[in-house]
C-alpha positions in Angstrom: -10.8 -12.8 -40.0 -13.9 -12.9 -43.2 -17.4 -12.4 -41.9 -18.3 -15.5 -43.0 -15.7 -17.3 -40.4 -16.8 -15.6 -38.2 -20.1 -16.5 -38.1 -18.8 -20.2 -38.6 -17.1 -19.9 -35.5 -20.0 -18.7 -33.5 -22.1 -21.4 -35.0 -19.6 -23.9 -33.6 -19.8 -22.6 -30.1 -23.1 -22.1 -30.9 -24.1 -26.3 -31.4 -21.2 -27.1 -28.6 -23.5 -25.3 -26.2 -26.3 -26.9 -27.0 -24.8 -30.3 -27.3 -23.9 -29.1 -23.8 -27.0 -28.2 -22.3 -25.8 -24.8 -22.0 -27.3 -22.4 -24.0 -29.6 -19.4 -22.1 -26.8 -19.7 -19.4 -25.7 -16.0 -18.1 -22.4 -15.8 -18.9 -21.8 -12.2 -18.7 -23.9 -11.6 -15.4 -22.6 -14.9 -13.7 -18.6 -13.7 -15.3 -19.3 -10.4 -14.0 -20.3 -11.1 -10.4 -18.5 -13.7 -9.3 -14.9 -11.7 -10.8 -16.2 -8.9 -8.6 -17.5 -11.5 -5.5 -14.2 -13.4 -5.5 -11.4 -12.3 -8.1 -10.1 -10.5 -4.3 -8.4 -14.0 -4.0 -6.0 -13.2 -6.9 -4.6 -10.2 -4.7 -3.6 -12.3 -2.3 -2.8 -14.8 -4.4 0.6 -16.0 -2.4 -0.8 -15.5 0.8 -0.8 -19.1 3.2 -3.5 -19.3 5.8 -4.2 -21.8 8.8 -3.2 -25.1 7.5 -1.2 -23.9 4.4 1.6 -23.8 6.9 1.9 -27.5 7.8 0.7 -28.3 4.6 2.3 -26.6 1.7 5.3 -23.7 3.0 6.2 -25.3 5.5 6.1 -29.2 5.5 5.4 -30.1 9.4 5.7 -27.2 10.9 4.1 -28.5 13.8 4.1 -31.6 13.3 0.7 -32.1 12.6 0.0 -35.3 11.0 -3.6 -35.0 8.1 -2.5 -38.6 7.0 -3.8 -39.6 9.8 -7.7 -38.7 8.7 -7.6 -41.4 6.2 -8.1 -38.9 3.3 -7.8 -40.9 -0.3 -4.5 -41.0 -1.5 -5.1 -38.4 -4.7 -5.2 -35.3 -2.1 -1.5 -35.5 -2.1 -2.4 -33.9 -5.7 -2.7 -30.7 -3.3 0.8 -30.7 -2.8 2.2 -32.0 -6.5 0.4 -28.9 -7.7 2.2 -26.5 -5.4 4.8 -27.5 -6.2 5.2 -27.7 -9.8 2.7 -24.5 -9.8 2.7 -22.5 -6.6 0.1 -21.1 -4.7 -0.9 -18.6 -7.5 -1.9 -21.6 -9.6 -3.7 -23.2 -7.3 -6.0 -20.4 -6.5 -6.8 -20.1 -10.2 -7.8 -23.3 -9.9 -10.1 -22.9 -6.6 -11.6 -19.8 -9.1 -12.3 -22.3 -11.8 -13.9 -25.0 -9.9 -16.7 -23.5 -8.4 -17.5 -21.5 -11.4 -17.3 -24.7 -13.7 -19.5 -26.2 -10.6 -22.0 -23.3 -11.4 -22.6 -24.4 -15.2 -22.9 -28.2 -14.6 -25.5 -27.2 -11.9 -27.5 -25.2 -14.5 -27.6 -28.1 -17.0 -28.8 -30.7 -14.0 -31.3 -27.8 -13.1 -32.5 -28.4 -16.6 -33.3 -32.4 -15.8 -35.7 -31.6 -13.2 -39.3 -31.0 -14.6 -40.8 -28.6 -11.9 -37.9 -25.7 -12.3 -38.8 -23.5 -15.2 -36.1 -22.2 -17.7 -36.1 -18.5 -15.6 -35.5 -20.4 -12.1 -32.8 -22.2 -13.6 -30.7 -18.9 -14.5 -31.7 -17.3 -11.1 -30.8 -20.7 -8.8 -28.0 -20.5 -11.1 -26.5 -17.6 -10.4 -27.3 -17.5 -6.9 -25.6 -20.7 -6.3 -22.0 -19.0 -7.7 -23.0 -16.1 -6.2 -24.2 -16.6 -2.3 -21.5 -15.6 0.4 -21.1 -19.4 1.3 -16.9 -20.7 2.3 -15.0 -18.2 2.1 -12.2 -20.2 3.2 -11.8 -21.0 -0.1 -9.1 -18.2 0.4 -6.7 -20.9 2.0 -4.7 -23.5 -0.1 -6.1 -26.4 2.0 -9.3 -26.2 0.4 -7.8 -27.0 -3.0 -9.0 -30.8 -2.5 -12.1 -29.2 -1.6 -12.8 -27.7 -4.3 -11.7 -30.2 -6.7 -14.5 -32.4 -4.8 -17.2 -30.5 -5.5 -16.5 -29.6 -8.9 -16.5 -33.7 -9.9 -19.5 -33.9 -7.9 -21.4 -32.1 -10.2 -19.8 -32.7 -12.9 -20.5 -36.5 -12.1 -24.2 -35.7 -11.5 -24.2 -34.0 -14.7 -22.9 -36.7 -17.0 -25.2 -39.2 -15.0 -28.6 -37.8 -15.8 -27.9 -36.2 -18.7 -26.2 -39.6 -21.0 -27.4 -42.6 -20.8 -24.4 -44.2 -23.2 -22.7 -46.7 -21.0 -19.0 -44.8 -21.2 -21.0 -41.6 -19.8 -22.5 -43.6 -17.0 -18.8 -45.4 -15.9 -17.1 -41.9 -16.1 -20.0 -40.5 -13.8 -18.7 -43.3 -11.6 -15.7 -42.6 -11.1 -16.4 -38.8 -10.8 -18.5 -39.6 -7.9 -15.6 -42.0 -6.4 -12.7 -39.5 -6.5 -15.3 -37.0 -4.8 -15.5 -39.1 -2.2 -12.3 -37.4 -0.7 -14.4 -34.9 0.5 -16.0 -36.9 3.0 -19.5 -35.2 3.4 -19.8 -36.1 -0.5 -21.2 -39.5 0.8 -24.0 -38.2 1.7 -24.8 -35.5 -0.8 -24.6 -38.6 -2.9 -28.2 -39.4 -2.1 -29.5 -36.4 -4.5 -28.3 -37.6 -7.6 -29.3 -41.2 -6.7 -32.6 -39.7 -6.0 -32.4 -37.7 -9.2 -32.0 -40.5 -11.4 -34.2 -42.8 -10.3 -36.8 -40.1 -10.2 -36.0 -39.9 -14.0 -36.3 -43.2 -14.4 -39.2 -44.2 -12.7 -42.7 -45.1 -14.4 -45.0 -45.3 -11.1 -44.8 -48.6 -10.7 -43.9 -50.0 -7.4 -42.0 -53.3 -8.8 -39.9 -51.5 -11.4 -38.4 -50.2 -8.3 -36.3 -53.5 -8.0 -35.6 -53.8 -11.1 -33.7 -50.2 -10.9 -32.3 -51.1 -7.9 -30.8 -54.1 -9.9 -29.3 -52.2 -12.3 -27.7 -49.1 -10.6 -26.1 -51.5 -8.3 -22.6 -50.5 -8.8 -23.6 -46.7 -8.8 -25.5 -47.4 -5.6 -22.8 -49.1 -3.8 -20.1 -46.3 -4.4 -20.1 -44.6 -1.9 -19.9 -48.6 0.2 -16.9 -49.5 -2.3 -15.1 -46.2 -1.3 -16.0 -46.4 3.0 -13.9 -50.2 2.7 -11.5 -49.2 0.5 -10.7 -46.7 2.7 -10.7 -49.2 5.8 -8.1 -51.0 4.1 -6.3 -48.8 1.9 -6.0 -45.5 3.7 -8.0 -46.1 7.1 -7.3 -43.0 9.6 -5.7 -43.2 13.0 -7.0 -39.9 14.3 -10.7 -39.0 15.3 -11.2 -36.0 13.6 -14.9 -35.4 15.4 -16.6 -37.9 18.2 -20.5 -38.4 18.3 -21.5 -38.0 21.7 -24.7 -38.0 24.2 -25.3 -34.2 23.3 -25.2 -34.3 19.8 -27.2 -37.1 19.2 -29.9 -35.4 21.8 -29.2 -32.3 19.7 -29.5 -33.7 16.0 -32.6 -35.6 17.1 -34.2 -31.8 18.4 -32.9 -30.7 15.0 -34.7 -33.4 13.2 -37.9 -33.0 15.4 -37.6 -29.2 13.8 -37.3 -30.1 10.3 -40.3 -32.7 10.5 -42.6 -29.6 12.0 -41.6 -27.6 8.7 -42.4 -30.5 6.6 -45.5 -31.4 7.8 -46.6 -27.6 7.4 -45.3 -27.5 3.5 -47.3 -30.8 2.8 -50.7 -29.4 4.1 -50.0 -26.0 2.4 -49.4 -28.3 -0.7 -52.5 -30.3 -0.5 -54.4 -27.3 0.1 -52.8 -25.0 -2.8 -53.8 -25.0 -6.3 -52.4 -27.3 -9.0 -50.5 -24.1 -10.5 -48.8 -23.1 -7.0 -48.2 -26.9 -6.5 -44.9 -26.7 -8.6 -43.7 -24.2 -6.4 -44.1 -26.2 -3.2 -41.5 -28.9 -4.8 -39.4 -26.2 -5.3 -39.1 -25.4 -1.3 -38.9 -28.8 -0.5 -36.9 -29.5 -2.4 -34.7 -26.7 -1.8 -35.2 -27.7 2.2 -34.2 -31.1 1.3 -30.8 -30.3 -0.4 -30.1 -28.2 2.2 -31.0 -31.1 5.0 -29.5 -33.8 3.1 -26.0 -31.5 2.5 -26.0 -30.4 6.0 -26.8 -33.7 8.0 -23.1 -34.8 8.5 -22.1 -31.2 10.1 -25.5 -31.2 12.6 -24.7 -34.8 13.4 -20.8 -34.1 14.5 -22.3 -30.4 16.2 -20.0 -28.4 14.0 -23.5 -26.1 13.3 -24.8 -26.0 16.4 -27.1 -28.0 18.8 -31.1 -28.5 18.4 -33.4 -25.8 17.5 -30.0 -23.3 17.3 -29.1 -24.6 14.3 -31.0 -22.1 12.1 -29.2 -19.1 14.4 -26.2 -20.7 13.7 -26.5 -21.3 10.2 -27.2 -17.4 9.7 -24.1 -16.7 11.9 -21.8 -18.5 9.9 -23.0 -17.6 6.7 -23.0 -13.8 7.6 -21.0 -13.3 10.8 -18.0 -13.2 12.0 -17.2 -16.9 12.5 -13.1 -17.4 12.3 -13.2 -20.5 9.2 -16.5 -22.3 10.3 -18.4 -21.3 7.3 -16.3 -24.3 5.4 -18.7 -26.7 7.3 -21.7 -24.7 4.4 -20.0 -25.6 1.1 -22.5 -27.5 0.2 -25.4 -25.5 0.5 -25.6 -22.8 -2.1 -27.5 -25.3 -4.3 -30.5 -25.9 -1.8 -30.5 -22.4 -0.4 -30.6 -21.2 -4.1 -33.4 -23.2 -4.9 -34.9 -22.7 -1.7 -35.1 -18.8 -1.9 -36.3 -19.1 -6.2 -39.3 -21.1 -4.5 -39.8 -19.1 -1.6 -40.0 -15.8 -4.1 -42.6 -17.8 -6.1 -44.9 -18.3 -3.2 -45.5 -14.3 -3.2 -48.9 -12.6 -4.1 -49.6 -12.5 -7.5 -49.2 -8.8 -7.2 -45.3 -9.1 -6.0 -45.0 -12.1 -8.4 -44.2 -9.2 -10.9 -41.3 -7.6 -9.1 -40.0 -11.5 -9.2 -36.7 -10.5 -11.1 -36.3 -7.7 -8.8 -35.6 -9.7 -5.5 -33.4 -11.8 -7.2 -31.0 -9.0 -8.1 -31.5 -7.1 -4.8 -30.3 -10.9 -3.0 -27.5 -11.2 -5.5 -26.3 -7.2 -5.0 -26.1 -7.8 -1.4 -24.5 -11.4 -1.7 -22.0 -9.1 -4.0 -21.5 -7.0 -1.1 -21.0 -9.5 1.4 -18.2 -11.2 -0.7 -16.1 -8.2 -1.2 -16.4 -6.7 1.9 -15.4 -10.3 3.7 -12.3 -10.1 0.9 -11.3 -7.1 1.7 -11.2 -8.4 5.5 -8.5 -10.9 4.2 -6.6 -8.6 2.1 -6.1 -6.5 5.7 -5.8 -9.0 7.8 -2.8 -10.1 4.8 -1.4 -6.4 5.0 -1.2 -7.1 8.7 1.0 -10.6 8.0 3.0 -9.2 5.6 4.0 -6.2 8.1 4.8 -8.5 10.9 7.2 -10.8 8.2 8.7 -7.4 7.2 9.5 -6.5 10.8 11.0 -9.5 11.4 13.0 -10.0 8.6 14.4 -6.2 9.4 15.9 -7.1 12.6 20.0 -8.7 12.9 19.2 -10.9 16.1 17.3 -13.4 15.2 14.8 -15.4 17.3 16.2 -18.3 17.2 16.5 -20.9 20.7 14.0 -18.2 22.8 10.3 -17.4 23.6 8.4 -15.0 21.5 5.6 -12.7 22.7 3.2 -12.4 19.8 0.9 -9.0 21.6 -1.6 -8.3 18.7 -4.3 -5.3 19.3 -5.8 -5.0 15.8 -7.3 -8.7 16.4 -10.5 -6.8 15.3 -9.6 -7.1 12.1 -8.6 -10.6 11.6 -10.4 -11.5 8.6 -13.9 -13.7 10.0 -12.8 -12.6 13.7 -9.9 -15.8 12.8 -8.2 -16.8 15.5 -4.4 -16.3 14.8 -2.8 -20.0 15.9 0.5 -21.4 16.6 1.3 -22.4 13.2 0.0 -19.0 11.8 2.7 -17.5 13.9 5.4 -19.7 13.5 4.7 -19.4 9.6 5.6 -16.0 9.6 8.4 -16.2 11.7 10.2 -18.9 9.1 9.2 -16.6 5.9 11.5 -14.0 8.1 13.7 -15.8 9.6 13.6 -19.3 8.2 11.5 -22.6 8.8 14.5 -24.4 11.3 14.2 -20.6 13.3 10.7 -21.0 13.8 10.7 -24.4 14.7 13.0 -23.9 18.0 10.5 -21.2 18.8 7.7 -21.1 21.9 4.9 -19.0 20.9 3.3 -16.8 23.7 0.2 -15.4 23.1 0.8 -12.1 25.1 3.3 -11.5 28.2 5.2 -14.3 30.3 8.1 -14.0 32.8 10.8 -15.9 30.7 13.7 -13.0 30.6 14.8 -14.8 27.9 12.2 -13.3 25.3 11.2 -11.5 22.3 8.3 -9.0 22.2 6.4 -8.6 19.0 4.0 -5.9 19.4 1.3 -5.3 16.4 -0.9 -2.1 16.3 -2.5 -0.7 13.4 -5.8 0.7 12.0 -8.9 1.0 14.1 -11.0 -0.3 11.3 -11.5 -1.7 8.5 -12.8 1.8 6.9 -9.5 3.5 8.4 -7.0 0.5 7.0 -8.9 1.2 3.1 -8.3 5.2 3.6 -4.9 4.5 4.1 -4.4 1.8 1.3 -6.2 4.5 -1.1 -4.0 7.2 0.5 -0.8 6.1 0.9 -0.7 2.4 -0.5 -0.3 0.7 3.2 -3.1 -0.3 5.5 -1.4 1.4 8.5 0.2 -1.4 10.4 3.0 -0.7 13.1 5.2 -3.6 14.3 7.8 -2.8 16.4 10.2 -5.3 18.5 11.9 -5.2 21.7 14.4 -7.9 23.0 14.1 -5.7 26.6 13.3 -7.7 29.4 10.0 -7.2 30.7 9.1 -4.7 27.9 5.7 -7.2 27.6 2.8 -5.2 29.6 -0.2 -6.4 30.8 -2.2 -3.4 29.4 -0.6 -4.0 26.0 -2.8 -7.1 25.5 -6.5 -6.3 24.5 -9.3 -8.3 23.8 -11.2 -7.2 20.6 -13.4 -10.2 20.0 -17.2 -9.8 18.3 -17.8 -13.5 17.3 -20.8 -14.3 16.0 -21.8 -10.9 14.9 -22.4 -9.4 11.4 -19.5 -7.3 10.3 -21.3 -5.8 7.1 -23.5 -4.1 9.8 -21.0 -2.0 11.5 -17.2 -3.3 10.9 -16.6 0.1 9.3 -17.8 2.1 12.1 -15.4 0.5 15.1 -17.9 -1.3 17.0 -15.9 -3.9 19.1 -17.5 -6.6 21.5 
């Protein structure tokens, strides 16, 4: 290939990036950090977690009806993709959806006047790398990830292209993204962004703008009406209680207090620093809008406890609950960059160092959480191998699962009945699993089978075993003798809420 051909190819790529508004995106840094942070998804590419057993691998393993929640019919794309391409493809897609979302966010930020070029790069990298939403390991989050990507793609088209066809495309993508219910609230952000871009400072223009964009604004209501008519849910996923309402009101009081403080600082600040206060306010506002549904339903703590619960959910041993922070990266990234911009003049020269440190810490957490899932998956494969090697199957009897390694569960997740039944299904077949009763400890039933799981004391020990022997060191024994399960075998190794990166290689147990 000639040098001219290479130059022409490079020029075409540069022209494309210019037209798409993606020139200046930190491709190398983003790709490297993102792959290090989330490349572990491909190590567990064939694994199943939580809802995956019922929704993908063994349909109706426990009779749980996901259709009763009122999901849009295009959520069935999950199962269609799984049936045609398998679990590894879905994980590749999830990996790609989050990266694509970052590209859209980079362009969206370009349409916000008070965000500078360097800040846009920093926010995009933080958006991509911050340790949010580790439950993306589960195949069941495919539709969350797709909705996430569709939403930011729609926002990108909405504010970047003003032709009718692109506006229609944005509306269609927004509507499809609403299969993730919380997007109905987050939709306030792109609408407000479009209004800010179009507004010319005259109050009476607002009415004209509302008329021109009536279809866009009505999309959430249209979706909700169609959901009620055509794919309504028969199960109440969450319930609003008096306690939740009180907690929500206390949280709003906290936000108002912070808002008043920011406004006071804004009024007293110099014109050169007012953009930074706008950035901080925009970040906090975006976080609030993205968190409101979860706060209302009491999924992220109550009242003044929400900020503490937020950090524990983000960085601690929080089971699957970090999925409730899937919409937080945008606002949190903007807030961090804004707070760094508020540093005194002598410290402002180290701004890039602060951003680099936050990214490095985020990568460490992402890798650490990823390793937890790898260790957890190793335990699962050990259980399947032990059950599969037994000549006597467990169909029609009770099975006692005694796990002495719960401290090694990823993000301190709990193994539900569907998890144990799913592993038994892999080893012995789904028909056998459906006839079983699973007990998480000892029972008096003589017709029972004990499955005892032992293993390394710490993640550090599991890592050393993996490096030296190619095996994490889990040992699974099966005993059909009546009374084989002893109470002293059942251990309690729970440390929920703790931040594992500070101690989980040391063997500390709560």
